[in-house]
HTML snippet that shows the backbone in 3Dmol.js (N, CA, C, O; Angstrom):
<script src="https://3Dmol.org/build/3Dmol-min.js"></script>
<div id="view" style="width:600px;height:400px;position:relative"></div>
<script>
const pdb = `
ATOM      1  N   MET A   1      11.204   7.743 -13.758  1.00  0.00           N
ATOM      2  CA  MET A   1      11.224   8.021 -12.361  1.00  0.00           C
ATOM      3  C   MET A   1      12.637   8.850 -11.458  1.00  0.00           C
ATOM      4  O   MET A   1      13.662   8.292 -11.067  1.00  0.00           O
ATOM      5  N   SER A   2      12.342  10.013 -11.341  1.00  0.00           N
ATOM      6  CA  SER A   2      13.500  10.545 -10.707  1.00  0.00           C
ATOM      7  C   SER A   2      12.717  11.391  -9.074  1.00  0.00           C
ATOM      8  O   SER A   2      13.484  11.576  -8.130  1.00  0.00           O
ATOM      9  N   LYS A   3      11.654  11.695  -8.977  1.00  0.00           N
ATOM     10  CA  LYS A   3      10.359  11.950  -8.352  1.00  0.00           C
ATOM     11  C   LYS A   3       9.752  10.078  -7.614  1.00  0.00           C
ATOM     12  O   LYS A   3       9.729   8.919  -8.028  1.00  0.00           O
ATOM     13  N   ILE A   4       9.301  10.957  -6.145  1.00  0.00           N
ATOM     14  CA  ILE A   4       8.515  10.261  -5.577  1.00  0.00           C
ATOM     15  C   ILE A   4       7.654  10.525  -5.963  1.00  0.00           C
ATOM     16  O   ILE A   4       7.402  11.694  -6.257  1.00  0.00           O
ATOM     17  N   ASP A   5       6.455   9.093  -6.201  1.00  0.00           N
ATOM     18  CA  ASP A   5       5.056   9.285  -6.801  1.00  0.00           C
ATOM     19  C   ASP A   5       4.255   8.842  -5.135  1.00  0.00           C
ATOM     20  O   ASP A   5       4.830   8.246  -4.224  1.00  0.00           O
ATOM     21  N   ILE A   6       3.603   9.068  -5.129  1.00  0.00           N
ATOM     22  CA  ILE A   6       2.272   8.862  -3.575  1.00  0.00           C
ATOM     23  C   ILE A   6       1.181   8.632  -3.938  1.00  0.00           C
ATOM     24  O   ILE A   6       0.372   9.428  -4.416  1.00  0.00           O
ATOM     25  N   LYS A   7       1.030   7.247  -3.696  1.00  0.00           N
ATOM     26  CA  LYS A   7      -0.413   6.782  -4.067  1.00  0.00           C
ATOM     27  C   LYS A   7      -1.753   6.471  -2.860  1.00  0.00           C
ATOM     28  O   LYS A   7      -2.067   5.375  -2.398  1.00  0.00           O
ATOM     29  N   SER A   8      -2.396   7.866  -2.548  1.00  0.00           N
ATOM     30  CA  SER A   8      -2.868   7.647  -1.450  1.00  0.00           C
ATOM     31  C   SER A   8      -4.643   7.208  -1.987  1.00  0.00           C
ATOM     32  O   SER A   8      -5.289   7.670  -2.927  1.00  0.00           O
ATOM     33  N   MET A   9      -5.140   5.855  -0.667  1.00  0.00           N
ATOM     34  CA  MET A   9      -6.263   5.782  -0.857  1.00  0.00           C
ATOM     35  C   MET A   9      -7.253   4.724   0.206  1.00  0.00           C
ATOM     36  O   MET A   9      -6.658   4.081   1.070  1.00  0.00           O
ATOM     37  N   SER A  10      -8.199   4.647   0.125  1.00  0.00           N
ATOM     38  CA  SER A  10      -8.772   4.120   1.464  1.00  0.00           C
ATOM     39  C   SER A  10      -8.537   2.368   0.676  1.00  0.00           C
ATOM     40  O   SER A  10      -8.443   1.819  -0.422  1.00  0.00           O
ATOM     41  N   PHE A  11      -8.537   1.996   2.554  1.00  0.00           N
ATOM     42  CA  PHE A  11      -8.183   0.855   2.894  1.00  0.00           C
ATOM     43  C   PHE A  11      -8.883  -0.105   2.842  1.00  0.00           C
ATOM     44  O   PHE A  11      -9.154  -0.683   3.894  1.00  0.00           O
ATOM     45  N   ASP A  12      -9.430  -0.610   1.516  1.00  0.00           N
ATOM     46  CA  ASP A  12     -10.651  -1.608   1.561  1.00  0.00           C
ATOM     47  C   ASP A  12     -10.373  -2.573  -0.168  1.00  0.00           C
ATOM     48  O   ASP A  12      -9.342  -2.552  -0.841  1.00  0.00           O
ATOM     49  N   LYS A  13     -11.754  -3.370  -0.494  1.00  0.00           N
ATOM     50  CA  LYS A  13     -10.991  -4.557  -1.475  1.00  0.00           C
ATOM     51  C   LYS A  13     -11.231  -3.665  -2.440  1.00  0.00           C
ATOM     52  O   LYS A  13     -10.438  -3.851  -3.363  1.00  0.00           O
ATOM     53  N   THR A  14     -11.994  -2.747  -2.652  1.00  0.00           N
ATOM     54  CA  THR A  14     -12.219  -1.837  -4.364  1.00  0.00           C
ATOM     55  C   THR A  14     -11.414  -1.233  -4.385  1.00  0.00           C
ATOM     56  O   THR A  14     -10.528  -1.514  -5.192  1.00  0.00           O
ATOM     57  N   SER A  15     -11.281  -0.235  -3.643  1.00  0.00           N
ATOM     58  CA  SER A  15      -9.508   0.025  -4.313  1.00  0.00           C
ATOM     59  C   SER A  15      -7.903  -0.675  -4.278  1.00  0.00           C
ATOM     60  O   SER A  15      -6.945  -0.307  -4.958  1.00  0.00           O
ATOM     61  N   ILE A  16      -7.940  -1.975  -3.105  1.00  0.00           N
ATOM     62  CA  ILE A  16      -7.002  -2.539  -3.791  1.00  0.00           C
ATOM     63  C   ILE A  16      -7.277  -3.668  -4.813  1.00  0.00           C
ATOM     64  O   ILE A  16      -6.509  -4.618  -4.969  1.00  0.00           O
ATOM     65  N   ASP A  17      -8.448  -3.491  -5.506  1.00  0.00           N
ATOM     66  CA  ASP A  17      -8.691  -4.120  -6.622  1.00  0.00           C
ATOM     67  C   ASP A  17      -8.096  -3.184  -8.095  1.00  0.00           C
ATOM     68  O   ASP A  17      -7.595  -3.525  -9.166  1.00  0.00           O
ATOM     69  N   SER A  18      -8.353  -2.260  -7.656  1.00  0.00           N
ATOM     70  CA  SER A  18      -8.367  -0.844  -8.739  1.00  0.00           C
ATOM     71  C   SER A  18      -6.756  -0.486  -9.256  1.00  0.00           C
ATOM     72  O   SER A  18      -6.314  -0.068 -10.327  1.00  0.00           O
ATOM     73  N   ILE A  19      -5.946  -0.956  -7.628  1.00  0.00           N
ATOM     74  CA  ILE A  19      -4.550  -0.449  -7.927  1.00  0.00           C
ATOM     75  C   ILE A  19      -4.278  -0.954  -9.361  1.00  0.00           C
ATOM     76  O   ILE A  19      -4.668  -2.059  -9.740  1.00  0.00           O
ATOM     77  N   ASN A  20      -3.458   0.076 -10.290  1.00  0.00           N
ATOM     78  CA  ASN A  20      -2.756  -1.185 -11.567  1.00  0.00           C
ATOM     79  C   ASN A  20      -0.979   0.438 -11.815  1.00  0.00           C
ATOM     80  O   ASN A  20      -0.083   1.162 -11.382  1.00  0.00           O
ATOM     81  N   GLY A  21      -1.584   0.029 -12.581  1.00  0.00           N
ATOM     82  CA  GLY A  21       0.207   0.417 -12.932  1.00  0.00           C
ATOM     83  C   GLY A  21       1.898  -0.586 -12.864  1.00  0.00           C
ATOM     84  O   GLY A  21       2.195  -1.679 -12.383  1.00  0.00           O
ATOM     85  N   TYR A  22       2.475   0.204 -13.421  1.00  0.00           N
ATOM     86  CA  TYR A  22       3.917  -0.037 -13.172  1.00  0.00           C
ATOM     87  C   TYR A  22       4.670  -0.637 -12.230  1.00  0.00           C
ATOM     88  O   TYR A  22       5.647  -1.370 -12.382  1.00  0.00           O
ATOM     89  N   TYR A  23       4.090  -0.237 -11.154  1.00  0.00           N
ATOM     90  CA  TYR A  23       4.653  -0.374  -9.191  1.00  0.00           C
ATOM     91  C   TYR A  23       3.983  -1.363  -9.130  1.00  0.00           C
ATOM     92  O   TYR A  23       4.514  -2.077  -8.279  1.00  0.00           O
ATOM     93  N   THR A  24       2.787  -2.030  -9.684  1.00  0.00           N
ATOM     94  CA  THR A  24       2.662  -3.783  -9.463  1.00  0.00           C
ATOM     95  C   THR A  24       2.892  -4.586  -9.026  1.00  0.00           C
ATOM     96  O   THR A  24       2.127  -5.052  -8.183  1.00  0.00           O
ATOM     97  N   ASP A  25       4.142  -5.240  -9.367  1.00  0.00           N
ATOM     98  CA  ASP A  25       4.814  -5.612  -9.678  1.00  0.00           C
ATOM     99  C   ASP A  25       6.865  -4.951  -9.102  1.00  0.00           C
ATOM    100  O   ASP A  25       7.988  -5.358  -9.399  1.00  0.00           O
ATOM    101  N   TYR A  26       6.409  -3.969  -8.331  1.00  0.00           N
ATOM    102  CA  TYR A  26       7.661  -3.412  -8.011  1.00  0.00           C
ATOM    103  C   TYR A  26       7.891  -2.808  -6.785  1.00  0.00           C
ATOM    104  O   TYR A  26       6.968  -2.462  -6.047  1.00  0.00           O
ATOM    105  N   PRO A  27       9.464  -2.607  -6.430  1.00  0.00           N
ATOM    106  CA  PRO A  27       9.512  -2.560  -4.816  1.00  0.00           C
ATOM    107  C   PRO A  27       8.922  -1.203  -3.913  1.00  0.00           C
ATOM    108  O   PRO A  27       9.656  -0.238  -3.702  1.00  0.00           O
ATOM    109  N   VAL A  28       7.549  -1.262  -3.429  1.00  0.00           N
ATOM    110  CA  VAL A  28       7.139  -0.240  -2.739  1.00  0.00           C
ATOM    111  C   VAL A  28       7.055  -0.301  -1.187  1.00  0.00           C
ATOM    112  O   VAL A  28       7.083  -1.238  -0.390  1.00  0.00           O
ATOM    113  N   VAL A  29       6.939   1.107  -1.049  1.00  0.00           N
ATOM    114  CA  VAL A  29       7.129   1.141   0.865  1.00  0.00           C
ATOM    115  C   VAL A  29       5.209   1.557   0.815  1.00  0.00           C
ATOM    116  O   VAL A  29       4.635   2.028  -0.168  1.00  0.00           O
ATOM    117  N   TYR A  30       4.602   1.236   2.061  1.00  0.00           N
ATOM    118  CA  TYR A  30       3.469   1.593   1.967  1.00  0.00           C
ATOM    119  C   TYR A  30       3.283   2.259   3.194  1.00  0.00           C
ATOM    120  O   TYR A  30       4.144   1.855   3.975  1.00  0.00           O
ATOM    121  N   PHE A  31       2.763   2.851   3.564  1.00  0.00           N
ATOM    122  CA  PHE A  31       2.569   3.264   5.125  1.00  0.00           C
ATOM    123  C   PHE A  31       0.621   2.498   5.053  1.00  0.00           C
ATOM    124  O   PHE A  31       0.259   2.717   3.897  1.00  0.00           O
ATOM    125  N   LEU A  32      -0.508   1.806   5.798  1.00  0.00           N
ATOM    126  CA  LEU A  32      -1.379   1.778   6.355  1.00  0.00           C
ATOM    127  C   LEU A  32      -2.022   2.892   7.977  1.00  0.00           C
ATOM    128  O   LEU A  32      -1.505   3.121   9.071  1.00  0.00           O
ATOM    129  N   ASN A  33      -3.044   3.218   7.475  1.00  0.00           N
ATOM    130  CA  ASN A  33      -3.097   3.978   9.256  1.00  0.00           C
ATOM    131  C   ASN A  33      -4.482   4.483   9.254  1.00  0.00           C
ATOM    132  O   ASN A  33      -4.927   4.852   8.168  1.00  0.00           O
ATOM    133  N   ASN A  34      -5.409   4.575  10.541  1.00  0.00           N
ATOM    134  CA  ASN A  34      -6.102   5.407  11.118  1.00  0.00           C
ATOM    135  C   ASN A  34      -6.010   6.485  11.530  1.00  0.00           C
ATOM    136  O   ASN A  34      -5.201   7.231  10.978  1.00  0.00           O
ATOM    137  N   ASP A  35      -6.925   7.052  12.826  1.00  0.00           N
ATOM    138  CA  ASP A  35      -6.446   8.281  13.469  1.00  0.00           C
ATOM    139  C   ASP A  35      -5.386   8.026  14.299  1.00  0.00           C
ATOM    140  O   ASP A  35      -4.593   8.918  14.600  1.00  0.00           O
ATOM    141  N   THR A  36      -5.228   6.203  14.952  1.00  0.00           N
ATOM    142  CA  THR A  36      -4.611   6.997  16.177  1.00  0.00           C
ATOM    143  C   THR A  36      -3.390   5.661  15.549  1.00  0.00           C
ATOM    144  O   THR A  36      -2.288   6.108  15.867  1.00  0.00           O
ATOM    145  N   THR A  37      -3.245   4.711  15.051  1.00  0.00           N
ATOM    146  CA  THR A  37      -2.022   3.728  14.152  1.00  0.00           C
ATOM    147  C   THR A  37      -1.930   3.871  12.745  1.00  0.00           C
ATOM    148  O   THR A  37      -2.528   4.337  11.775  1.00  0.00           O
ATOM    149  N   VAL A  38      -0.471   2.995  13.220  1.00  0.00           N
ATOM    150  CA  VAL A  38      -0.106   3.861  11.636  1.00  0.00           C
ATOM    151  C   VAL A  38       0.813   2.243  11.202  1.00  0.00           C
ATOM    152  O   VAL A  38       1.487   1.853  12.156  1.00  0.00           O
ATOM    153  N   TYR A  39       0.865   1.692  10.442  1.00  0.00           N
ATOM    154  CA  TYR A  39       1.539   0.217  10.348  1.00  0.00           C
ATOM    155  C   TYR A  39       2.378   0.997   8.796  1.00  0.00           C
ATOM    156  O   TYR A  39       1.832   1.752   7.991  1.00  0.00           O
ATOM    157  N   ILE A  40       3.822   0.499   8.773  1.00  0.00           N
ATOM    158  CA  ILE A  40       4.928   0.809   7.379  1.00  0.00           C
ATOM    159  C   ILE A  40       5.100  -0.673   7.503  1.00  0.00           C
ATOM    160  O   ILE A  40       5.125  -1.551   8.365  1.00  0.00           O
ATOM    161  N   GLY A  41       5.220  -0.488   6.050  1.00  0.00           N
ATOM    162  CA  GLY A  41       5.685  -2.143   5.287  1.00  0.00           C
ATOM    163  C   GLY A  41       6.669  -1.799   3.960  1.00  0.00           C
ATOM    164  O   GLY A  41       7.013  -0.715   3.487  1.00  0.00           O
ATOM    165  N   GLU A  42       6.895  -2.833   3.663  1.00  0.00           N
ATOM    166  CA  GLU A  42       7.449  -2.750   2.007  1.00  0.00           C
ATOM    167  C   GLU A  42       7.487  -3.916   1.474  1.00  0.00           C
ATOM    168  O   GLU A  42       7.850  -4.978   1.980  1.00  0.00           O
ATOM    169  N   THR A  43       6.989  -3.633   0.130  1.00  0.00           N
ATOM    170  CA  THR A  43       6.572  -5.392  -0.826  1.00  0.00           C
ATOM    171  C   THR A  43       6.949  -4.989  -1.873  1.00  0.00           C
ATOM    172  O   THR A  43       7.506  -3.894  -1.963  1.00  0.00           O
ATOM    173  N   VAL A  44       6.719  -5.844  -3.001  1.00  0.00           N
ATOM    174  CA  VAL A  44       6.885  -5.766  -4.326  1.00  0.00           C
ATOM    175  C   VAL A  44       6.026  -6.465  -5.040  1.00  0.00           C
ATOM    176  O   VAL A  44       5.858  -6.145  -6.217  1.00  0.00           O
ATOM    177  N   ALA A  45       5.292  -7.582  -4.466  1.00  0.00           N
ATOM    178  CA  ALA A  45       4.053  -7.326  -4.740  1.00  0.00           C
ATOM    179  C   ALA A  45       2.210  -6.915  -3.935  1.00  0.00           C
ATOM    180  O   ALA A  45       1.337  -7.702  -3.569  1.00  0.00           O
ATOM    181  N   VAL A  46       2.234  -5.489  -3.923  1.00  0.00           N
ATOM    182  CA  VAL A  46       1.587  -4.646  -3.195  1.00  0.00           C
ATOM    183  C   VAL A  46       0.299  -4.926  -2.906  1.00  0.00           C
ATOM    184  O   VAL A  46      -0.142  -4.790  -1.765  1.00  0.00           O
ATOM    185  N   ARG A  47      -0.755  -5.534  -4.372  1.00  0.00           N
ATOM    186  CA  ARG A  47      -1.870  -6.318  -4.199  1.00  0.00           C
ATOM    187  C   ARG A  47      -2.266  -7.338  -3.333  1.00  0.00           C
ATOM    188  O   ARG A  47      -3.266  -7.295  -2.616  1.00  0.00           O
ATOM    189  N   ASN A  48      -1.306  -8.442  -3.428  1.00  0.00           N
ATOM    190  CA  ASN A  48      -1.555  -9.472  -2.900  1.00  0.00           C
ATOM    191  C   ASN A  48      -1.000  -8.718  -1.282  1.00  0.00           C
ATOM    192  O   ASN A  48      -1.750  -8.991  -0.344  1.00  0.00           O
ATOM    193  N   ARG A  49      -0.290  -8.201  -1.084  1.00  0.00           N
ATOM    194  CA  ARG A  49       0.046  -7.652   0.235  1.00  0.00           C
ATOM    195  C   ARG A  49      -0.480  -7.217   1.319  1.00  0.00           C
ATOM    196  O   ARG A  49      -0.349  -7.435   2.524  1.00  0.00           O
ATOM    197  N   MET A  50      -1.507  -6.134   0.227  1.00  0.00           N
ATOM    198  CA  MET A  50      -2.926  -5.618   0.728  1.00  0.00           C
ATOM    199  C   MET A  50      -4.135  -6.693   1.191  1.00  0.00           C
ATOM    200  O   MET A  50      -4.904  -6.641   2.151  1.00  0.00           O
ATOM    201  N   ARG A  51      -4.027  -7.430   0.398  1.00  0.00           N
ATOM    202  CA  ARG A  51      -5.433  -8.310   0.231  1.00  0.00           C
ATOM    203  C   ARG A  51      -4.952  -9.065   1.781  1.00  0.00           C
ATOM    204  O   ARG A  51      -5.796  -9.176   2.670  1.00  0.00           O
ATOM    205  N   ASP A  52      -3.464  -9.579   1.993  1.00  0.00           N
ATOM    206  CA  ASP A  52      -3.171 -10.123   3.166  1.00  0.00           C
ATOM    207  C   ASP A  52      -3.638  -9.645   4.430  1.00  0.00           C
ATOM    208  O   ASP A  52      -4.228 -10.302   5.288  1.00  0.00           O
ATOM    209  N   HIS A  53      -3.092  -7.576   4.483  1.00  0.00           N
ATOM    210  CA  HIS A  53      -3.276  -7.313   5.795  1.00  0.00           C
ATOM    211  C   HIS A  53      -4.777  -6.894   5.867  1.00  0.00           C
ATOM    212  O   HIS A  53      -5.233  -6.471   6.929  1.00  0.00           O
ATOM    213  N   LEU A  54      -5.617  -7.017   4.652  1.00  0.00           N
ATOM    214  CA  LEU A  54      -7.036  -6.657   5.034  1.00  0.00           C
ATOM    215  C   LEU A  54      -7.940  -8.071   5.300  1.00  0.00           C
ATOM    216  O   LEU A  54      -9.156  -8.176   5.456  1.00  0.00           O
ATOM    217  N   ASN A  55      -6.791  -9.217   5.294  1.00  0.00           N
ATOM    218  CA  ASN A  55      -7.666 -10.624   6.072  1.00  0.00           C
ATOM    219  C   ASN A  55      -7.156 -10.172   7.569  1.00  0.00           C
ATOM    220  O   ASN A  55      -7.876 -10.437   8.531  1.00  0.00           O
ATOM    221  N   ASN A  56      -6.314  -9.710   7.694  1.00  0.00           N
ATOM    222  CA  ASN A  56      -5.614  -9.804   8.826  1.00  0.00           C
ATOM    223  C   ASN A  56      -6.468  -9.217  10.327  1.00  0.00           C
ATOM    224  O   ASN A  56      -7.156  -8.291   9.897  1.00  0.00           O
ATOM    225  N   ARG A  57      -6.611  -9.282  11.171  1.00  0.00           N
ATOM    226  CA  ARG A  57      -8.007  -9.239  12.492  1.00  0.00           C
ATOM    227  C   ARG A  57      -7.029  -7.403  12.911  1.00  0.00           C
ATOM    228  O   ARG A  57      -7.810  -6.463  13.053  1.00  0.00           O
ATOM    229  N   GLU A  58      -6.151  -7.209  12.998  1.00  0.00           N
ATOM    230  CA  GLU A  58      -5.159  -6.842  13.511  1.00  0.00           C
ATOM    231  C   GLU A  58      -5.212  -5.226  12.848  1.00  0.00           C
ATOM    232  O   GLU A  58      -4.980  -4.138  13.375  1.00  0.00           O
ATOM    233  N   ARG A  59      -5.655  -5.632  11.350  1.00  0.00           N
ATOM    234  CA  ARG A  59      -4.978  -4.581  10.334  1.00  0.00           C
ATOM    235  C   ARG A  59      -6.075  -4.306   9.147  1.00  0.00           C
ATOM    236  O   ARG A  59      -6.239  -3.506   8.225  1.00  0.00           O
ATOM    237  N   LYS A  60      -6.760  -5.500   9.745  1.00  0.00           N
ATOM    238  CA  LYS A  60      -8.821  -4.256   9.327  1.00  0.00           C
ATOM    239  C   LYS A  60      -9.078  -3.705   9.658  1.00  0.00           C
ATOM    240  O   LYS A  60      -9.882  -3.253   8.843  1.00  0.00           O
ATOM    241  N   SER A  61      -9.110  -2.868  10.821  1.00  0.00           N
ATOM    242  CA  SER A  61      -9.022  -1.249  11.273  1.00  0.00           C
ATOM    243  C   SER A  61      -8.884  -0.280  11.113  1.00  0.00           C
ATOM    244  O   SER A  61      -9.554   0.703  11.431  1.00  0.00           O
ATOM    245  N   LEU A  62      -7.609  -0.443  10.369  1.00  0.00           N
ATOM    246  CA  LEU A  62      -7.222   0.752   9.237  1.00  0.00           C
ATOM    247  C   LEU A  62      -7.750   1.333   8.526  1.00  0.00           C
ATOM    248  O   LEU A  62      -7.850   0.485   7.640  1.00  0.00           O
ATOM    249  N   LYS A  63      -8.268   2.265   8.113  1.00  0.00           N
ATOM    250  CA  LYS A  63      -8.874   2.983   6.901  1.00  0.00           C
ATOM    251  C   LYS A  63      -8.082   3.304   6.247  1.00  0.00           C
ATOM    252  O   LYS A  63      -8.644   4.310   5.815  1.00  0.00           O
ATOM    253  N   LYS A  64      -6.724   3.287   5.538  1.00  0.00           N
ATOM    254  CA  LYS A  64      -6.072   4.419   5.170  1.00  0.00           C
ATOM    255  C   LYS A  64      -5.010   4.113   4.036  1.00  0.00           C
ATOM    256  O   LYS A  64      -4.152   4.761   4.636  1.00  0.00           O
ATOM    257  N   MET A  65      -4.277   3.640   2.810  1.00  0.00           N
ATOM    258  CA  MET A  65      -3.152   3.170   2.561  1.00  0.00           C
ATOM    259  C   MET A  65      -2.419   4.315   1.723  1.00  0.00           C
ATOM    260  O   MET A  65      -3.111   5.085   1.057  1.00  0.00           O
ATOM    261  N   SER A  66      -0.957   4.446   1.748  1.00  0.00           N
ATOM    262  CA  SER A  66      -0.059   5.210   1.111  1.00  0.00           C
ATOM    263  C   SER A  66       0.588   4.449   0.383  1.00  0.00           C
ATOM    264  O   SER A  66       1.164   3.529   0.963  1.00  0.00           O
ATOM    265  N   LEU A  67       0.680   4.512  -0.584  1.00  0.00           N
ATOM    266  CA  LEU A  67       1.790   3.787  -1.195  1.00  0.00           C
ATOM    267  C   LEU A  67       2.825   4.626  -2.014  1.00  0.00           C
ATOM    268  O   LEU A  67       2.423   5.426  -2.859  1.00  0.00           O
ATOM    269  N   ILE A  68       4.523   4.397  -1.697  1.00  0.00           N
ATOM    270  CA  ILE A  68       5.441   5.574  -2.053  1.00  0.00           C
ATOM    271  C   ILE A  68       6.414   4.766  -2.581  1.00  0.00           C
ATOM    272  O   ILE A  68       6.984   3.781  -2.111  1.00  0.00           O
ATOM    273  N   ILE A  69       6.528   5.398  -3.747  1.00  0.00           N
ATOM    274  CA  ILE A  69       7.514   4.384  -5.038  1.00  0.00           C
ATOM    275  C   ILE A  69       8.364   5.383  -5.946  1.00  0.00           C
ATOM    276  O   ILE A  69       8.025   6.309  -6.683  1.00  0.00           O
ATOM    277  N   HIS A  70       9.837   4.729  -5.539  1.00  0.00           N
ATOM    278  CA  HIS A  70      10.246   5.731  -6.010  1.00  0.00           C
ATOM    279  C   HIS A  70      11.438   4.551  -7.126  1.00  0.00           C
ATOM    280  O   HIS A  70      11.377   3.324  -7.048  1.00  0.00           O
ATOM    281  N   GLU A  71      12.083   5.048  -7.749  1.00  0.00           N
ATOM    282  CA  GLU A  71      12.949   4.243  -8.942  1.00  0.00           C
ATOM    283  C   GLU A  71      14.125   3.836  -7.627  1.00  0.00           C
ATOM    284  O   GLU A  71      14.485   2.741  -8.059  1.00  0.00           O
ATOM    285  N   LYS A  72      14.685   3.974  -6.716  1.00  0.00           N
ATOM    286  CA  LYS A  72      15.772   3.619  -5.944  1.00  0.00           C
ATOM    287  C   LYS A  72      15.688   2.375  -4.681  1.00  0.00           C
ATOM    288  O   LYS A  72      16.492   1.748  -3.991  1.00  0.00           O
ATOM    289  N   PHE A  73      13.774   2.479  -4.908  1.00  0.00           N
ATOM    290  CA  PHE A  73      13.262   1.158  -4.117  1.00  0.00           C
ATOM    291  C   PHE A  73      14.272   0.078  -4.884  1.00  0.00           C
ATOM    292  O   PHE A  73      14.947  -0.773  -4.305  1.00  0.00           O
ATOM    293  N   ASN A  74      14.246   0.200  -5.647  1.00  0.00           N
ATOM    294  CA  ASN A  74      14.534  -1.399  -7.031  1.00  0.00           C
ATOM    295  C   ASN A  74      15.969  -1.629  -6.764  1.00  0.00           C
ATOM    296  O   ASN A  74      16.577  -2.509  -7.374  1.00  0.00           O
TER     297      ASN A  74
END
`;
const viewer = $3Dmol.createViewer("view");
viewer.addModel(pdb, "pdb");
viewer.setStyle({}, {cartoon: {color: "spectrum"}});
viewer.zoomTo();
viewer.render();
</script>
């Protein structure tokens, strides 16, 4: 993988449960956002981290997640 791969989807339980592929246990940079707020983070366990955020009162209001994957993150 020499290009950046960006996956964007709704920030909800259904989308989080549908995350699969080689990057599920791979370093990922991500954005969670709505119309007024952006949260930026990084993780190697994207599904678990997104579930944690979904259970967080402050981040629950965010509506979209974008996962950014690149081999140089590893």
